[in-house]
C-alpha positions as semicolon CSV with decimal commas, in nm:
position;residue;x (nm);y (nm);z (nm)
1;M;6,398;-1,138;1,273
2;P;6,133;-1,412;1,327
3;K;5,793;-1,267;1,399
4;A;5,759;-1,466;1,723
5;L;6,057;-1,282;1,876
6;G;6,033;-0,934;2,024
7;K;6,365;-0,752;2,056
8;R;6,525;-0,451;2,221
9;H;6,885;-0,339;2,279
10;V;7,037;-0,359;2,624
11;E;7,001;-0,019;2,784
12;G;7,331;0,162;2,828
13;I;7,506;-0,024;2,543
14;G;7,523;0,150;2,208
15;E;7,432;0,005;1,870
16;G;7,642;-0,087;1,569
17;S;8,017;-0,070;1,595
18;L;8,008;0,086;1,939
19;S;7,845;-0,219;2,091
20;G;8,094;-0,448;1,916
21;T;8,385;-0,234;2,034
22;L;8,259;-0,237;2,391
23;A;8,207;-0,613;2,387
24;R;8,562;-0,668;2,260
25;L;8,702;-0,422;2,517
26;L;8,541;-0,615;2,802
27;Q;8,712;-0,932;2,677
28;L;9,054;-0,773;2,633
29;T;9,083;-0,573;2,954
30;G;9,263;-0,727;3,248
31;D;9,025;-0,554;3,492
32;A;8,707;-0,705;3,627
33;V;8,405;-0,518;3,487
34;V;8,054;-0,538;3,633
35;A;7,740;-0,349;3,531
36;F;7,444;-0,334;3,770
37;D;7,107;-0,160;3,781
38;G;6,929;0,062;4,034
39;A;6,807;-0,247;4,221
40;G;7,163;-0,376;4,267
41;R;7,108;-0,661;4,016
42;V;7,419;-0,753;3,817
43;L;7,340;-0,707;3,447
44;L;7,676;-0,788;3,294
45;A;8,010;-0,934;3,403
46;N;8,316;-1,010;3,193
47;D;8,537;-1,318;3,234
48;E;8,776;-1,129;3,465
49;A;8,490;-1,049;3,702
50;A;8,379;-1,413;3,698
51;S;8,732;-1,525;3,790
52;L;8,787;-1,253;4,056
53;F;8,465;-1,239;4,258
54;F;8,312;-1,523;4,452
55;S;7,964;-1,615;4,329
56;A;7,704;-1,883;4,390
57;S;7,658;-2,166;4,141
58;E;7,413;-1,958;3,934
59;G;7,688;-1,707;3,847
60;L;7,734;-1,331;3,884
61;V;7,467;-1,214;3,640
62;G;7,139;-1,164;3,820
63;S;7,299;-1,167;4,168
64;D;7,304;-0,879;4,419
65;V;7,616;-0,665;4,365
66;R;7,643;-0,613;4,743
67;G;7,718;-0,983;4,782
68;L;8,052;-0,935;4,609
69;F;8,195;-0,722;4,890
70;Q;8,257;-0,752;5,263
71;L;7,982;-0,553;5,435
72;E;7,939;-0,481;5,805
73;A;7,578;-0,606;5,821
74;D;7,352;-0,855;5,643
75;V;7,166;-0,668;5,369
76;A;6,968;-0,959;5,221
77;D;6,634;-0,806;5,322
78;V;6,740;-0,440;5,299
79;P;6,627;-0,244;4,989
80;F;6,917;-0,152;4,765
81;C;7,060;0,200;4,777
82;A;7,370;0,291;4,576
83;Q;7,487;0,530;4,850
84;D;7,508;0,237;5,097
85;L;7,777;0,059;4,893
86;P;8,126;0,045;5,052
87;F;8,264;0,262;4,769
88;P;8,152;0,586;4,603
89;V;7,958;0,581;4,274
90;D;8,096;0,909;4,139
91;G;8,391;0,762;3,950
92;S;8,648;0,812;4,228
93;G;8,866;0,520;4,339
94;A;8,837;0,324;4,661
95;L;9,003;0,031;4,838
96;V;8,755;-0,232;4,964
97;L;8,749;-0,595;5,070
98;C;8,587;-0,859;4,853
99;R;8,552;-1,235;4,870
100;T;8,746;-1,371;4,574
101;A;8,670;-1,677;4,370
102;G;8,931;-1,861;4,578
103;G;8,715;-1,812;4,887
104;H;8,934;-1,574;5,085
105;L;8,910;-1,201;5,151
106;S;9,130;-0,975;4,939
107;A;9,172;-0,601;4,896
108;V;9,063;-0,466;4,560
109;R;9,075;-0,120;4,407
110;V;8,741;-0,022;4,254
111;R;8,604;0,267;4,054
112;C;8,228;0,296;4,002
113;D;8,019;0,554;3,821
114;A;7,666;0,597;3,690
115;V;7,604;0,543;3,318
116;H;7,430;0,832;3,144
117;A;7,149;0,638;2,977
118;P;6,777;0,580;3,028
119;G;6,725;0,396;3,355
120;E;6,958;0,372;3,654
121;T;7,273;0,180;3,558
122;Y;7,623;0,168;3,710
123;L;7,955;0,046;3,578
124;L;8,219;-0,090;3,820
125;V;8,584;-0,167;3,739
126;A;8,800;-0,361;3,989
127;R;9,145;-0,514;4,025
128;L;9,343;-0,668;4,312
129;A;9,522;-0,407;4,522
130;G;9,856;-0,580;4,593
131;D;10,106;-0,618;4,307
132;A;10,210;-0,968;4,417
133;E;9,852;-1,076;4,462
134;A;9,756;-0,921;4,130
135;A;10,044;-1,101;3,957
136;A;9,943;-1,431;4,118
137;H;9,586;-1,375;4,013
138;E;9,695;-1,301;3,656
139;T;9,906;-1,617;3,655
140;E;9,614;-1,826;3,780
141;R;9,390;-1,671;3,519
142;T;9,638;-1,745;3,241
143;V;9,689;-2,105;3,354
144;A;9,313;-2,155;3,377
145;E;9,268;-2,018;3,026
146;L;9,539;-2,250;2,895
147;R;9,378;-2,549;3,064
148;R;9,040;-2,460;2,920
149;A;9,181;-2,409;2,571
150;N;9,371;-2,737;2,593
151;K;9,057;-2,923;2,701
152;R;8,855;-2,771;2,416
153;L;9,125;-2,866;2,164
154;A;9,154;-3,219;2,302
155;G;8,775;-3,257;2,297
156;A;8,753;-3,140;1,937
157;M;9,026;-3,389;1,838
158;N;8,840;-3,668;2,017
159;I;8,525;-3,589;1,822
160;V;8,720;-3,607;1,496
161;L;8,905;-3,928;1,587
162;D;8,598;-4,103;1,730
163;T;8,390;-4,034;1,421
164;L;8,645;-4,119;1,152
165;D;8,523;-4,421;0,950
166;Y;8,244;-4,475;1,201
167;E;8,074;-4,799;1,099
168;D;7,758;-4,767;1,306
169;V;7,626;-4,437;1,173
170;G;7,305;-4,488;1,368
171;S;7,485;-4,432;1,699
172;L;7,724;-4,168;1,564
173;F;7,474;-3,896;1,643
174;G;7,445;-3,990;2,010
175;R;7,820;-4,035;2,049
176;A;7,891;-3,694;1,895
177;L;7,646;-3,525;2,133
178;E;7,809;-3,685;2,438
179;E;8,156;-3,580;2,315
180;I;8,037;-3,220;2,266
181;C;7,880;-3,215;2,613
182;E;8,199;-3,345;2,775
183;T;8,425;-3,111;2,579
184;M;8,224;-2,799;2,660
185;E;8,173;-2,906;3,022
186;A;7,803;-2,850;2,959
187;D;7,505;-2,982;3,154
188;G;7,344;-3,118;2,841
189;V;7,314;-3,112;2,464
190;L;6,997;-3,128;2,254
191;A;6,981;-3,205;1,883
192;Y;6,700;-3,103;1,649
193;I;6,661;-3,237;1,297
194;A;6,511;-3,036;1,011
195;D;6,195;-3,207;0,890
196;V;5,831;-3,135;0,810
197;G;5,739;-2,784;0,925
198;G;6,041;-2,722;1,146
199;F;6,310;-2,877;1,366
200;H;6,215;-3,199;1,548
201;L;6,387;-3,309;1,870
202;R;6,574;-3,631;1,786
203;G;6,859;-3,652;2,037
204;A;6,961;-3,558;2,391
205;T;7,252;-3,642;2,620
206;E;7,189;-3,836;2,939
207;G;7,235;-3,537;3,168
208;V;6,953;-3,326;3,027
209;D;6,583;-3,347;3,111
210;A;6,449;-3,384;2,758
211;S;6,090;-3,376;2,886
212;R;6,137;-3,003;2,956
213;A;6,272;-2,934;2,609
214;P;6,040;-2,831;2,324
215;R;5,986;-3,134;2,100
216;F;5,931;-2,920;1,794
217;M;6,039;-2,575;1,678
218;E;5,850;-2,433;1,382
219;Y;6,050;-2,262;1,111
220;G;6,065;-1,887;1,171
221;R;5,924;-1,898;1,525
222;G;6,213;-1,983;1,756
223;L;6,570;-1,911;1,851
224;E;6,697;-2,167;1,604
225;T;6,596;-1,919;1,333
226;L;6,858;-1,675;1,462
227;A;7,132;-1,932;1,408
228;A;6,995;-2,043;1,072
229;R;6,976;-1,686;0,940
230;S;7,313;-1,578;1,077
231;G;7,479;-1,897;0,957
232;M;7,681;-1,935;1,276
233;A;7,650;-2,027;1,643
234;Q;7,460;-1,786;1,866
235;R;7,523;-1,736;2,239
236;I;7,196;-1,701;2,429
237;R;7,137;-1,618;2,795
238;V;6,796;-1,624;2,966
239;L;6,740;-1,313;3,175
240;P;6,592;-1,331;3,525
241;P;6,220;-1,243;3,523
242;A;6,125;-0,897;3,637
243;G;5,928;-0,855;3,957
244;E;5,611;-0,761;3,770
245;A;5,627;-1,078;3,560
246;L;5,671;-1,288;3,873
247;R;5,370;-1,129;4,035
248;Q;5,156;-1,225;3,735
249;G;5,216;-1,592;3,811
250;R;5,299;-1,828;3,528
251;L;5,564;-1,695;3,290
252;S;5,428;-1,744;2,939
253;N;5,712;-1,541;2,786
254;R;6,077;-1,491;2,881
255;E;6,344;-1,243;2,786
256;V;6,678;-1,366;2,655
257;I;6,986;-1,178;2,543
258;N;7,172;-1,265;2,227
259;E;7,531;-1,206;2,329
260;E;7,641;-1,190;1,966
261;T;7,428;-0,881;1,893
262;H;7,348;-0,770;2,251
263;E;6,980;-0,768;2,167
264;V;6,714;-0,866;2,417
265;L;6,451;-1,095;2,265
266;K;6,112;-1,196;2,398
267;I;6,022;-1,559;2,335
268;S;5,751;-1,800;2,445
269;A;5,866;-1,991;2,754
270;R;5,760;-2,324;2,601
271;R;6,003;-2,271;2,314
272;L;6,306;-2,244;2,546
273;P;6,536;-2,538;2,626
274;P;6,587;-2,637;2,993
275;F;6,899;-2,418;3,014
276;T;6,979;-2,071;3,149
277;S;7,281;-2,023;2,921
278;F;7,321;-2,203;2,590
279;I;7,478;-2,189;2,246
280;V;7,265;-2,265;1,939
281;V;7,477;-2,424;1,665
282;P;7,344;-2,478;1,310
283;V;7,469;-2,780;1,114
284;W;7,490;-2,700;0,744
285;F;7,494;-2,936;0,447
286;D;7,453;-2,846;0,082
287;G;7,347;-2,491;0,164
288;R;7,075;-2,567;0,418
289;A;7,054;-2,619;0,792
290;I;6,992;-2,993;0,839
291;A;7,016;-2,988;1,218
292;M;7,040;-2,759;1,517
293;I;7,249;-2,842;1,824
294;E;7,191;-2,667;2,157
295;V;7,474;-2,685;2,411
296;G;7,355;-2,558;2,748
297;W;7,410;-2,500;3,115
298;E;7,133;-2,500;3,375
299;R;7,295;-2,219;3,574
300;M;7,433;-1,887;3,450
301;H;7,753;-1,965;3,261
302;P;8,006;-1,747;3,073
303;L;7,941;-1,787;2,700
304;R;8,271;-1,723;2,527
305;E;8,306;-1,629;2,165
306;D;8,583;-1,881;2,107
307;D;8,356;-2,161;2,236
308;A;8,095;-2,065;1,978
309;K;8,360;-2,067;1,705
310;L;8,483;-2,408;1,818
311;L;8,130;-2,548;1,803
312;D;8,085;-2,403;1,454
313;A;8,402;-2,584;1,345
314;V;8,286;-2,912;1,501
315;A;7,944;-2,881;1,335
316;H;8,111;-2,815;0,999
317;Y;8,323;-3,129;1,036
318;L;8,031;-3,344;1,151
319;S;7,787;-3,232;0,880
320;V;7,877;-3,507;0,631
321;Q;7,880;-3,779;0,895
322;L;7,553;-3,652;1,041
323;V;7,380;-3,674;0,704
324;G;7,455;-4,047;0,704
325;A;7,356;-4,080;1,069
326;L;7,028;-3,897;1,012
327;S;6,948;-4,118;0,714
328;A;7,015;-4,426;0,928
329;M;6,800;-4,287;1,209
330;R;6,513;-4,218;0,970
331;A;6,546;-4,568;0,821
332;E;6,551;-4,726;1,168
333;R;6,249;-4,522;1,269
334;A;6,064;-4,621;0,952
335;Q;6,146;-4,987;1,019
336;S;6,014;-4,964;1,374
337;F;5,683;-4,822;1,248
338;D;5,671;-5,087;0,974
339;A;5,717;-5,359;1,238
340;L;5,449;-5,203;1,456
341;G;5,216;-5,179;1,156
342;T;5,271;-5,550;1,084
343;D;5,190;-5,644;1,445
344;L;4,874;-5,432;1,443
345;R;4,766;-5,579;1,110
346;E;4,807;-5,931;1,246
347;E;4,597;-5,827;1,546
348;L;4,326;-5,707;1,309
349;M;4,341;-6,017;1,093
350;G;4,285;-6,234;1,400
351;A;3,935;-6,089;1,445
352;S;3,629;-6,300;1,367
353;G;3,275;-6,176;1,381
354;E;3,133;-5,823;1,371
355;K;3,166;-5,753;1,744
356;D;3,522;-5,883;1,759
357;V;3,620;-5,671;1,458
358;E;3,480;-5,357;1,623
359;Q;3,671;-5,423;1,947
360;R;3,995;-5,512;1,768
361;V;3,979;-5,195;1,558
362;R;3,931;-4,980;1,870
363;D;4,222;-5,151;2,046
364;V;4,453;-5,127;1,745
365;L;4,380;-4,757;1,686
366;A;4,443;-4,685;2,055
367;D;4,778;-4,869;2,036
368;A;4,872;-4,670;1,725
369;A;4,790;-4,339;1,896
370;D;5,003;-4,439;2,196
371;A;5,295;-4,519;1,965
372;L;5,259;-4,174;1,810
373;E;5,239;-4,016;2,158
374;A;4,907;-3,866;2,061
375;A;4,542;-3,874;2,167
376;L;4,290;-4,079;1,969
377;V;3,971;-3,880;1,905
378;P;3,685;-4,083;1,748
379;L;3,448;-3,888;1,523
380;G;3,076;-3,937;1,474
381;V;2,918;-3,808;1,153
382;N;2,561;-3,680;1,120
383;E;2,541;-3,612;0,749
384;H;2,178;-3,499;0,756
385;Q;2,275;-3,205;0,976
386;S;2,631;-3,170;0,836
387;V;2,767;-3,208;1,189
388;V;3,076;-3,397;1,306
389;V;3,099;-3,471;1,678
390;A;3,437;-3,547;1,838
391;D;3,487;-3,737;2,162
392;L;3,755;-3,499;2,297
393;P;3,994;-3,601;2,581
394;L;3,906;-3,300;2,804
395;C;3,574;-3,157;2,688
396;G;3,396;-3,477;2,589
397;H;3,152;-3,469;2,296
398;R;3,175;-3,146;2,096
399;A;3,081;-3,047;1,742
400;I;3,391;-2,958;1,540
401;P;3,433;-2,783;1,201
402;V;3,534;-3,074;0,974
403;A;3,197;-3,161;0,818
404;E;3,298;-3,019;0,479
405;T;3,621;-3,218;0,477
406;L;3,432;-3,540;0,545
407;G;3,120;-3,468;0,344
408;E;3,213;-3,322;0,006
409;D;3,369;-3,616;-0,178
410;V;3,241;-3,942;-0,039
411;A;3,330;-4,136;-0,353
412;A;3,698;-4,054;-0,307
413;H;3,704;-4,267;0,008
414;E;3,514;-4,572;-0,114
415;E;3,831;-4,755;-0,218
416;G;4,062;-4,659;0,068
417;A;4,155;-4,420;0,346
418;C;4,259;-4,055;0,341
419;V;4,491;-3,885;0,592
420;T;4,482;-3,502;0,610
421;D;4,718;-3,294;0,824
422;V;4,559;-3,065;1,082
423;G;4,752;-2,742;1,026
424;P;4,817;-2,504;1,320
425;E;4,619;-2,223;1,152
426;S;4,326;-2,438;1,034
427;P;3,976;-2,368;1,172
428;L;3,982;-2,711;1,338
429;A;4,313;-2,642;1,513
430;Q;4,193;-2,300;1,628
431;T;3,871;-2,449;1,766
432;L;4,057;-2,719;1,953
433;R;4,317;-2,471;2,080
434;D;4,044;-2,245;2,219
435;L;3,900;-2,545;2,404
436;G;4,243;-2,627;2,553
437;E;4,248;-2,958;2,363
438;P;4,533;-3,117;2,168
439;C;4,530;-2,959;1,823
440;V;4,831;-3,083;1,622
441;G;4,805;-3,399;1,415
442;A;4,593;-3,552;1,141
443;L;4,239;-3,635;1,038
444;V;4,194;-3,995;0,916
445;D;3,888;-4,066;0,702
446;M;3,817;-4,429;0,609
447;G;3,490;-4,371;0,424
448;Y;3,189;-4,598;0,472
449;L;3,259;-4,925;0,651
450;A;2,992;-5,162;0,782
451;G;2,727;-4,904;0,697
452;E;2,887;-4,615;0,889
453;R;3,124;-4,330;0,810
454;R;3,446;-4,410;0,995
455;A;3,686;-4,129;1,085
456;F;3,908;-4,023;1,374
457;L;4,165;-3,764;1,476
458;V;4,518;-3,825;1,605
459;L;4,621;-3,517;1,803
460;R;4,918;-3,386;1,998
461;P;4,921;-3,085;2,235
462;D;4,958;-2,735;2,096
463;G;5,320;-2,661;2,007
464;E;5,418;-3,027;1,969
465;E;5,568;-3,158;1,647
466;P;5,333;-3,238;1,358
467;L;5,326;-3,584;1,204
468;D;5,630;-3,643;0,985
469;E;5,635;-3,848;0,666
470;V;5,707;-4,175;0,847
471;E;5,421;-4,126;1,093
472;H;5,189;-4,008;0,819
473;G;5,262;-4,320;0,613
474;F;5,216;-4,544;0,918
475;L;4,871;-4,395;0,985
476;L;4,766;-4,428;0,622
477;R;4,869;-4,794;0,600
478;L;4,694;-4,871;0,928
479;A;4,375;-4,700;0,810
480;Q;4,387;-4,901;0,488
481;D;4,427;-5,219;0,694
482;V;4,118;-5,123;0,894
483;C;3,930;-5,074;0,567
484;D;4,048;-5,416;0,451
485;I;3,936;-5,591;0,771
486;Y;3,589;-5,433;0,759
487;R;3,547;-5,517;0,393
488;G;3,688;-5,865;0,449
489;E;3,437;-5,921;0,728
490;A;3,156;-5,809;0,496
491;E;3,283;-6,046;0,226
492;R;3,307;-6,332;0,477
493;A;2,950;-6,268;0,584
494;Q;2,839;-6,278;0,221
495;D;3,046;-6,593;0,161
496;K;2,884;-6,751;0,462
497;R;2,537;-6,688;0,329
498;I;2,631;-6,825;-0,014
499;S;2,814;-7,125;0,132
500;Q;2,528;-7,212;0,362
501;A;2,293;-7,205;0,065
502;L;2,532;-7,433;-0,124
503;Q;2,563;-7,662;0,174
504;R;2,187;-7,695;0,206
505;G;2,176;-7,791;-0,162
506;M;2,453;-8,056;-0,136
507;R;2,403;-8,227;0,197
508;N;2,616;-8,536;0,239
509;E;2,375;-8,827;0,197
510;L;2,397;-9,203;0,201
511;Q;2,115;-9,361;0,003
512;K;1,966;-9,687;0,127
513;V;2,101;-9,981;-0,071
514;E;1,964;-10,330;-0,011
515;G;2,245;-10,555;0,111
516;L;2,450;-10,267;0,258
517;T;2,452;-10,081;0,589
518;A;2,628;-9,743;0,568
519;Q;2,727;-9,466;0,810
520;G;2,866;-9,121;0,732
521;L;3,013;-8,850;0,956
522;Y;3,148;-8,501;0,903
523;S;3,319;-8,298;1,179
524;S;3,442;-7,940;1,127
525;A;3,780;-7,836;1,266
526;T;3,629;-7,514;1,407
527;A;3,293;-7,434;1,552
528;A;3,276;-7,123;1,333
529;A;3,321;-7,318;1,010
530;F;3,015;-7,310;0,789
531;V;3,123;-7,532;0,500
532;G;3,437;-7,712;0,393
533;G;3,569;-7,911;0,101
534;D;3,513;-8,262;0,244
535;F;3,216;-8,455;0,101
536;Y;3,083;-8,808;0,056
537;D;2,795;-8,986;-0,113
538;L;2,642;-9,333;-0,164
539;I;2,434;-9,370;-0,479
540;R;2,203;-9,667;-0,542
541;L;2,245;-9,807;-0,896
542;P;2,052;-10,077;-1,086
543;D;2,138;-10,449;-1,071
544;R;2,246;-10,460;-0,705
545;R;2,516;-10,205;-0,760
546;A;2,609;-9,884;-0,577
547;C;2,863;-9,601;-0,614
548;V;3,042;-9,482;-0,299
549;I;3,229;-9,151;-0,313
550;M;3,464;-8,976;-0,070
551;G;3,635;-8,648;-0,168
552;D;3,832;-8,353;-0,033
553;V;3,848;-8,026;-0,231
554;S;4,131;-7,787;-0,145
555;G;4,038;-7,461;0,024
556;K;3,743;-7,338;0,228
557;G;3,439;-7,122;0,178
558;V;3,247;-7,047;-0,139
559;E;3,510;-7,177;-0,384
560;A;3,549;-7,512;-0,207
561;A;3,174;-7,546;-0,158
562;S;3,094;-7,469;-0,522
563;V;3,361;-7,712;-0,650
564;S;3,239;-7,981;-0,409
565;A;2,883;-7,937;-0,531
566;A;2,994;-7,958;-0,895
567;V;3,208;-8,269;-0,830
568;K;2,924;-8,454;-0,654
569;T;2,680;-8,368;-0,932
570;A;2,922;-8,476;-1,207
571;L;3,015;-8,804;-1,037
572;G;2,649;-8,890;-0,985
573;A;2,587;-8,840;-1,357
574;Y;2,894;-9,043;-1,455
575;A;2,789;-9,330;-1,226
576;W;2,450;-9,355;-1,395
577;E;2,621;-9,359;-1,734
578;G;2,792;-9,683;-1,633
579;L;3,150;-9,549;-1,652
580;T;3,430;-9,727;-1,469
581;P;3,573;-9,538;-1,171
582;A;3,892;-9,449;-1,364
583;R;3,685;-9,315;-1,657
584;M;3,469;-9,119;-1,414
585;V;3,772;-8,957;-1,253
586;R;3,936;-8,885;-1,591
587;S;3,621;-8,707;-1,713
588;L;3,601;-8,519;-1,387
589;N;3,963;-8,404;-1,424
590;D;3,887;-8,251;-1,765
591;F;3,576;-8,087;-1,622
592;L;3,759;-7,933;-1,323
593;L;4,042;-7,792;-1,534
594;G;3,785;-7,585;-1,722
595;F;3,552;-7,518;-1,428
596;S;3,767;-7,346;-1,166
597;R;3,952;-7,025;-1,233
598;L;4,150;-7,076;-0,913
599;E;4,415;-7,336;-0,844
600;T;4,164;-7,576;-0,690
601;F;4,216;-7,951;-0,694
602;A;4,056;-8,251;-0,524
603;T;4,145;-8,593;-0,391
604;L;3,886;-8,864;-0,455
605;F;3,790;-9,221;-0,385
606;V;3,527;-9,354;-0,625
607;G;3,413;-9,716;-0,583
608;I;3,154;-9,922;-0,773
609;I;3,019;-10,190;-0,539
610;D;2,884;-10,500;-0,716
611;L;2,695;-10,702;-0,455
612;G;2,625;-10,986;-0,696
613;A;2,993;-11,029;-0,784
614;A;3,109;-10,943;-0,427
615;T;3,366;-10,694;-0,563
616;I;3,462;-10,329;-0,541
617;T;3,608;-10,166;-0,850
618;Y;3,768;-9,840;-0,739
619;C;3,989;-9,547;-0,836
620;S;4,180;-9,369;-0,558
621;A;4,297;-9,032;-0,695
622;G;4,546;-8,888;-0,448
623;H;4,315;-8,982;-0,159
624;P;4,423;-9,161;0,161
625;P;4,397;-9,537;0,088
626;A;4,067;-9,700;0,179
627;L;4,076;-9,984;0,432
628;L;3,878;-10,308;0,426
629;V;3,819;-10,451;0,770
630;R;3,751;-10,824;0,737
631;A;3,463;-10,979;0,930
632;G;3,534;-11,025;1,297
633;A;3,823;-10,777;1,281
634;Q;4,055;-11,058;1,181
635;E;4,245;-10,856;0,920
636;I;4,266;-10,511;0,762
637;S;4,343;-10,482;0,390
638;M;4,455;-10,165;0,218
639;L;4,313;-10,071;-0,123
640;D;4,649;-9,960;-0,252
641;V;4,605;-9,892;-0,624
642;Q;4,674;-9,516;-0,635
643;S;4,648;-9,243;-0,899
644;G;4,716;-8,867;-0,896
645;V;4,491;-8,586;-0,774
646;V;4,204;-8,446;-0,980
647;G;4,197;-8,098;-1,136
648;A;4,572;-8,028;-1,127
649;F;4,718;-8,166;-1,455
650;A;4,569;-8,235;-1,796
651;D;4,783;-8,535;-1,898
652;I;4,756;-8,745;-1,583
653;S;4,648;-9,114;-1,603
654;Y;4,404;-9,288;-1,369
655;Q;4,386;-9,661;-1,286
656;D;4,120;-9,894;-1,153
657;G;4,176;-10,139;-0,873
658;V;3,955;-10,438;-0,785
659;V;3,909;-10,611;-0,449
660;S;3,680;-10,896;-0,340
661;V;3,464;-10,858;-0,031
662;G;3,285;-11,094;0,202
663;E;2,977;-11,066;0,416
664;S;3,023;-10,856;0,734
665;D;3,336;-10,696;0,587
666;V;3,349;-10,317;0,641
667;L;3,484;-10,067;0,386
668;M;3,634;-9,766;0,567
669;L;3,679;-9,433;0,380
670;Y;3,822;-9,118;0,543
671;T;3,987;-8,784;0,466
672;D;4,341;-8,686;0,569
673;G;4,210;-8,484;0,864
674;T;4,172;-8,820;1,039
675;T;4,530;-8,947;1,017
676;E;4,685;-8,599;1,044
677;A;4,511;-8,516;1,373
678;R;4,765;-8,420;1,642
679;D;4,776;-8,459;2,015
680;P;4,866;-8,154;2,234
681;G;5,231;-8,255;2,207
682;G;5,221;-8,243;1,826
683;A;5,229;-8,620;1,757
684;F;5,019;-8,743;1,461
685;F;4,736;-8,992;1,503
686;G;4,869;-9,160;1,186
687;E;4,771;-9,467;0,985
688;Q;4,874;-9,704;1,261
689;G;4,653;-9,521;1,508
690;L;4,364;-9,552;1,262
691;R;4,427;-9,925;1,214
692;D;4,441;-9,987;1,588
693;M;4,121;-9,789;1,637
694;L;3,941;-9,981;1,360
695;M;4,046;-10,320;1,500
696;R;3,934;-10,223;1,849
697;E;3,597;-10,079;1,745
698;S;3,524;-10,363;1,494
699;A;3,559;-10,640;1,753
700;P;3,275;-10,897;1,753
701;D;3,145;-10,766;2,084
702;K;3,108;-10,412;1,944
703;P;2,791;-10,327;1,747
704;F;2,817;-10,162;1,406
705;E;2,561;-9,909;1,516
706;G;2,747;-9,599;1,643
707;F;3,072;-9,724;1,487
708;L;3,182;-9,384;1,345
709;D;3,069;-9,198;1,657
710;R;3,306;-9,412;1,861
711;L;3,587;-9,343;1,615
712;L;3,531;-8,967;1,641
713;A;3,523;-8,987;2,021
714;T;3,863;-9,158;2,008
715;L;3,998;-8,878;1,787
716;D;3,857;-8,610;2,019
717;A;4,022;-8,776;2,319
718;F;4,353;-8,794;2,130
719;T;4,350;-8,428;2,018
720;G;4,187;-8,278;2,325
721;Q;3,896;-8,183;2,097
722;R;4,120;-7,957;1,889
723;L;4,115;-8,085;1,531
724;D;4,348;-7,908;1,287
725;D;4,146;-8,006;0,980
726;D;3,796;-8,121;0,894
727;V;3,728;-8,493;0,930
728;A;3,494;-8,697;0,710
729;M;3,443;-9,074;0,746
730;V;3,221;-9,333;0,574
731;A;3,183;-9,696;0,680
732;V;2,998;-9,946;0,455
733;R;2,916;-10,298;0,584
734;F;2,842;-10,576;0,336
735;D;2,538;-10,764;0,464
736;E;2,415;-10,974;0,167
737;L;2,632;-11,081;-0,127
738;G;2,579;-11,318;-0,421
739;G;2,287;-11,375;-0,653
740;L;2,491;-11,278;-0,956
741;P;2,278;-11,080;-1,205
742;P;2,334;-11,080;-1,580
743;K;2,691;-10,957;-1,643
744;M;2,714;-10,581;-1,694
745;S;2,965;-10,417;-1,924
746;Y;3,140;-10,101;-1,804
747;K;3,233;-9,818;-2,037
């Protein structure tokens, strides 16, 4: 027998074959048989007694035997005395009146005698006095038995028919439980599934209060062990508490009788289902109990042997189908935790900044604990004193015995998280149990993050189910996500420092060139951005020449910043070598293909301005086409000779384009963040919007000073100051042209 169960035999009933013979005799006899103790409490009643005597809804067992007979006075508050009964207790017969199950008074012949056994026990046998009435009663009993048997058979057939070729195995389990409940005319049915450490509650019919049922039954510690070891259904009845137990207050333990063996067992009250009478049915598959079904009644109810056999047969039939249903339930449960894990990860990834990360982590861990129906207990580690302090739900801050677990192998946690089960017999569980705190769950250690040891407990109350494999995996993945977000934040902080250093070393500048007036502007899409891939430059060259550059490197952060810095440096060198724009871009393409290990590419506009010749020789490599606004805003020309992007392909060709310029003309360069800006409704600003803006802001009555600032203000008004991408713009006005120098040759 399981060690958590105390047992004794019912006093007055023999052991071994004698008890089995007596039990069978009580079922076979046509007489009503009642056993009661010296306090008048009914201890036992067979089916005939239940059908003959009138009883309250709780049944005969546990009731006052005097209530079965017609007495001259109310004896509810009168102490019981066997000699006050309306019949002798010496074994002689007597004719008395009783209230039958039909509600009317009838004469019955009774014989009652004391049982020679320890304690004061009496056995009473009764039958209806009149032959006609007795015959009618027997007929009613037979018809009732036939009806009950027919209902059981029909219910069993319904279970079989309803579950044949069941397509939705996920709901098969629930449907089968409802069918069993209806067939057995029970108040409710509970279903437990064998899993980590014991049987876990995974199903209940609508009529049962599942909150009063134990959520978890450890192997070897509950009534389910009786059924598992016997291999068949067990009929269990909870005995009324004795007066002494009631006087002690809360009932921590209860006595139940196993009607298969007639043994009285003592069991913890929290391990009992919310039933007074119930049948525990094991479901077997491949030689092991995969589930346990409890069919119960809230009031005292006759537990018949044939009902137990019927339930065994139903469980045997359902075992194969239930295996599929249980697999589907586990898969569905795993999917729900996967979906929750994805949502929580997205919540973490949305954090920005150290304070936001800390708050998001706290919120996400609290949500995870709620989903696990557990308490979240943060841990603080003082390694110098080898002390771990827990912020417990009830006791507040307390030192707990987990310092060795967290302190011995720090290196093991540097690359990820570790989840350790808190076993019921562990020192930690015992400490928490003594404090009255939740003590079943897991310890999650995430190692050192942001300079601190990060760990927490996820705990359920004592006696609740431990974390199963699905929940364990969910916690581990979540802890790893927390590690990733902390490490990602640290990497972003490092990237920011590096990028800012790069940015300081490659500030966008426009050198002063005689004969030109230039403006440049860069606007980040987010206030938190520290560097992007957009850049521009204006380089003064000999012989009244200049090189204007506008570029956009894919990506953000250190990679984009480093590539941008390299591109600007290389183009400046190429310009001083006297290369044509197409040659400059071709050389840059070869350089980038060997420079970046990532798939980084750039779009570029490179133009050589020759003030003496009043021309721009340019190469536009995948960049938005430059615009030339003619003096007085009379016309806008597009520089439409286009080539492919830079740094993507080795065998791409690049072409030069040439355009003539006049005094007061304005060359407008921009990145795609300008034309791809959207209004709150999602509409693009577009090339036409840019053209209209340029014509309006280049009007003769508008000064060139502040030209780009006015353009950006227009964009901000259009987007509601919510740019989707960085914006860079350069405007170059041609002030003095002509004075052709000696002709230069380009390489």
